[in-house]
C-alpha positions in Angstrom: 2.1 -19.9 -2.1 -1.3 -19.1 0.1 -4.6 -17.5 -0.9 -7.8 -16.8 -0.1 -10.2 -18.0 -2.7 -13.4 -17.9 -3.5 -15.4 -20.2 -5.9 -19.2 -18.5 -5.7 -20.3 -15.2 -4.7 -21.7 -14.9 -1.2 -21.0 -14.4 3.0 -17.3 -14.6 2.9 -17.1 -16.6 6.2 -19.2 -18.7 3.9 -17.5 -18.9 0.6 -13.8 -17.9 1.4 -11.2 -20.6 1.9 -7.4 -20.6 2.2 -5.9 -22.6 -0.7 -2.6 -23.6 -1.8 -1.8 -22.4 -5.7 1.0 -22.0 -7.7 3.3 -19.1 -7.8 2.6 -16.2 -10.5 4.5 -15.7 -13.0 5.5 -12.2 -13.9 5.1 -11.4 -18.0 6.2 -8.7 -20.2 6.5 -5.3 -18.3 5.7 -6.9 -14.8 6.7 -7.7 -11.7 6.4 -10.1 -8.8 5.6 -8.5 -5.7 5.7 -10.1 -2.6 2.3 -8.9 -0.5 3.0 -8.1 2.7 -0.1 -6.0 4.2 -3.7 -5.6 3.2 -6.5 -3.8 4.7 -10.2 -5.0 4.7 -12.2 -2.2 3.0 -16.5 -2.1 2.7 -15.6 -2.6 -1.3 -13.8 -5.8 -0.8 -16.9 -7.4 1.1 -19.2 -6.1 -1.3 -17.2 -8.0 -4.1 -16.8 -11.2 -2.5 -21.0 -10.9 -2.3 -21.1 -10.0 -5.6 -22.7 -6.4 -5.4 -19.8 -4.3 -6.4 -19.2 -2.5 -9.7 -16.5 -4.7 -10.6 -17.9 -8.4 -11.1 -15.3 -11.2 -9.8 -13.9 -14.2 -12.3 -14.8 -16.9 -10.4 -12.4 -18.4 -9.1 -11.4 -15.3 -7.5 -9.5 -14.1 -4.4 -10.4 -11.2 -2.6 -8.7 -7.6 -1.8 -8.1 -4.5 -3.9 -5.4 -2.8 -1.6 -2.1 -3.6 -0.5 1.6 -3.1 -0.3 4.6 -4.9 -0.9 8.1 -5.7 -1.9 9.4 -6.5 -5.2 11.2 -10.2 -5.8 11.6 -9.4 -9.1 13.3 -6.4 -10.9 11.7 -4.1 -13.8 12.8 -1.0 -16.1 12.6 1.4 -13.5 12.2 -0.5 -10.2 14.9 -3.1 -8.6 14.1 -5.8 -6.3 13.9 -5.4 -2.6 11.7 -1.6 -3.6 8.3 -1.4 -1.2 5.3 -0.5 -3.1 1.8 0.0 -2.7 -0.9 -0.6 -5.3 -4.5 -1.3 -6.1 -5.5 -4.3 -8.0 -8.1 -7.2 -7.6 -7.0 -10.2 -5.4 -4.4 -9.0 -3.0 -5.3 -11.7 -0.5 -2.9 -13.7 -1.8 0.9 -13.9 -0.9 2.4 -13.0 -4.2 1.1 -11.1 -7.6 2.5 -10.3 -10.7 1.8 -6.9 -11.7 2.6 -4.1 -14.1 5.0 -2.3 -12.8 3.8 1.3 -14.3 0.7 0.5 -11.6 2.9 0.1 -9.1 3.9 3.0 -6.1 7.2 3.2 -4.6 6.5 3.8 -0.9 8.6 6.7 1.2 10.8 4.8 3.7 10.0 6.6 6.7 5.9 5.3 6.0 5.4 1.6 7.7 3.3 -0.9 6.0 0.0 -0.1 8.3 -0.3 3.1 6.9 1.4 2.2 3.0 -1.3 -1.1 2.8 -4.3 1.8 3.2 -3.1 4.7 1.3 -5.1 4.6 -1.7 -8.5 3.9 -1.7 -9.9 6.3 1.7 -7.5 9.1 1.7 -7.7 9.3 -2.3 -11.3 9.3 -2.5 -11.4 11.7 0.1 -8.7 14.0 -1.8 -10.6 13.9 -4.8 -14.3 14.2 -3.2 -13.1 17.5 -1.3 -11.4 18.5 -4.8 -14.6 18.0 -6.8 -17.5 19.3 -3.7 -15.5 22.7 -4.1 -16.3 23.4 -0.7 -14.8 26.8 0.8 -13.5 27.7 4.3 -16.3 28.3 6.3 -18.3 25.9 4.6 -20.3 22.9 5.9 -19.7 19.3 5.4 -21.8 16.6 6.4 -20.2 13.0 6.4 -22.1 9.7 7.1 -20.5 6.8 8.8 -17.8 9.4 10.4 -15.7 6.9 12.5 -14.9 5.0 9.1 -11.8 4.7 7.9 -12.8 7.4 5.0 -14.6 9.7 7.8 -11.2 10.2 9.7 -9.4 11.1 6.4 -11.9 13.3 5.0 -12.4 15.5 8.6 -8.6 16.1 8.9 -8.3 17.0 5.3 -11.2 19.1 5.4 -10.1 21.1 8.7 -6.9 21.4 6.8 -9.1 23.6 4.3 -11.1 25.4 7.1 -14.0 23.5 6.2 -16.8 22.9 8.9 -17.4 19.1 9.3 -20.4 17.3 11.0 -20.4 13.4 11.0 -23.2 10.7 11.8 -22.0 8.1 14.5 -24.4 5.2 15.9 -22.3 4.9 19.2 -21.5 8.1 21.9 -17.6 6.6 22.3 -17.2 7.9 18.9 -18.1 11.1 19.6 -15.1 12.4 21.6 -12.8 10.7 18.6 -14.3 12.7 15.8 -14.5 16.0 17.9 -10.5 15.4 18.7 -9.8 14.8 14.7 -11.6 18.2 14.1 -15.4 17.6 14.1 -17.6 20.5 14.9 -20.6 18.7 15.2 -21.2 14.8 15.7 -24.8 13.3 15.5 -25.3 9.9 17.2 -28.3 8.9 14.9 -29.6 6.0 17.5 -30.5 8.9 19.9 -31.0 12.0 17.4 -33.0 13.5 14.8 -30.5 14.0 11.9 -32.4 16.1 9.9 -33.4 18.5 12.7 -30.1 18.5 14.5 -28.3 19.5 11.4 -30.3 22.2 10.4 -30.4 23.9 13.7 -26.6 23.9 14.5 -25.4 24.5 10.7 -27.6 27.9 10.2 -30.0 26.0 7.8 -28.2 23.0 6.6 -24.6 22.0 5.0 -23.5 22.8 1.6 -22.0 19.3 1.1 -22.5 15.6 2.0 -20.3 12.9 1.7 -22.4 9.8 1.9 -21.3 6.5 2.3 -24.1 4.7 3.9 -27.4 4.7 1.1 -31.2 3.6 2.2 -32.2 5.5 5.0 -29.2 7.4 6.0 -28.9 8.7 2.6 -32.2 10.0 2.6 -31.8 11.9 6.1 -28.3 13.2 4.9 -30.4 14.6 1.9 -32.9 16.6 4.1 -30.0 18.3 6.0 -28.9 19.9 3.2 -29.3 23.5 2.7 -30.6 25.1 -0.8 -28.4 24.6 -3.6 -26.4 21.5 -2.0 -24.9 18.8 -3.2 -24.9 15.0 -2.1 -22.3 12.8 -3.4 -22.6 9.2 -2.7 -19.7 7.0 -3.1 -21.1 4.0 -1.0 -23.9 1.6 0.2 -23.0 0.3 3.6 -26.3 -0.4 4.5 -26.5 -2.4 0.8 -29.9 -0.3 0.3 -31.2 2.3 -2.4 -31.7 5.8 -1.1 -35.1 6.8 -1.4 -35.0 10.1 -2.6 -37.5 12.6 -1.9 -38.2 14.3 -5.4 -40.0 17.3 -3.5 -37.5 18.2 -1.3 -35.0 18.0 -4.5 -37.3 19.9 -6.3 -37.9 22.9 -4.5 -34.7 23.0 -2.9 -32.4 22.8 -6.0 -30.9 19.9 -4.6 -28.1 17.8 -6.4 -27.0 14.3 -6.2 -24.1 12.7 -7.8 -21.9 9.7 -7.7 -18.2 9.0 -6.8 -16.2 5.9 -8.1 -12.6 6.2 -7.0 -11.7 3.5 -9.9 -13.5 5.2 -13.0 -11.6 8.7 -11.7 -8.5 7.2 -11.7 -8.8 5.8 -15.1 -9.9 9.0 -16.2 -7.5 11.2 -14.9 -4.6 12.9 -16.0 -1.3 11.3 -14.9 -0.1 14.4 -13.8 -2.8 15.4 -11.9 -2.7 11.7 -10.3 0.5 12.3 -9.0 0.2 15.2 -7.7 -2.5 13.8 -5.7 -0.4 10.9 -4.5 2.1 14.0 -3.4 -0.3 15.6 -1.4 -2.2 12.1 0.2 1.7 11.3 1.0 2.3 14.4 2.6 -0.7 14.4 5.0 -0.5 10.6 6.0 3.3 11.1 7.0 2.5 14.4 8.9 3.1 13.7 12.9 -0.3 15.4 13.5 -2.3 13.1 10.9 -3.8 10.0 12.8 -4.1 6.5 10.6 -5.8 4.4 13.0 -5.0 0.5 12.9 -7.7 -1.9 14.9 -6.2 -5.5 14.6 -3.5 -7.4 12.6 -4.1 -10.7 11.3 -1.9 -13.4 9.4 -3.8 -14.0 6.3 -4.2 -17.5 7.1 -6.7 -16.5 9.6 -8.9 -14.5 7.5 -11.9 -15.6 9.2 -11.0 -14.0 12.7 -9.8 -10.7 10.6 -13.4 -10.5 9.0 -15.5 -11.3 12.3 -13.1 -8.2 14.1 -14.1 -6.0 10.8 -17.7 -6.8 11.5 -17.6 -5.5 15.1 -19.9 -2.6 16.0 -18.1 0.9 17.2 -14.5 -0.8 15.9 -12.0 2.2 15.7 -9.3 1.6 12.7 -8.5 -0.6 10.5 -8.3 -4.3 10.4 -5.1 -5.6 8.9 -3.9 -9.2 6.9 -0.1 -9.1 7.1 2.5 -11.5 5.7 
């Protein structure tokens, strides 16, 4: 079978290659899955670069999130069942996976949606739950036009939460406003820490930060007293320079969020309920789930280049 492999960490366009490897063999409690669609997330790129919380066991395949169809039957799931999953090394044609880690896909959910039904919508769901934001309170989302940002906007609006977002392109403003964002700030033209307090009656209650670096510091300065910043990404690949005085005198809190860790600790009943809620959201005709382009697995380099384009609207998918 074909697989996208890297033998050293580094620039994905330089270290990744397409190789023919042996088909996996399902062991006890495992089933064989033919992968049909994968989406490219920032975590995938960081993993290839050796910058993610999980380090690759080289040589390694890339990718964490995908969907597919069972080629063998398990104890509960039969061959032919469509499933979605999160596991290291999804940029392959086939995987042998523990049956208990697989989630059956509703018949009406297409692969283009199913392959992005875990990382971003589940992160948005759990961060909104943990933030304890109430109807009428303000949330600021950095990188608002990202897949996570668009999911979080829509989920927050269902709860009556007011949403502010950052973008770097004016064309993205109308897009996010149509999704329900109350305030969209182009940080290439406007001063975030000045505009947000002015437009939100003193600052937002919570920040979801995916960027880090200077943008994270500006987002922190956009919080009102007793505010909370939840950090779940580092798109800038830079640490946040925290303003100690601001945190002390405004009683601000900063905490990290990592879906992978939470999913290993959460009660299975709560995990099941979360998936049911997210599936209901994704299959609602009013929900927007964007796909920018689709590429076959062997054209992974073109897919990565498309992923890196500025101002992109929608996910880049690798399909089989």
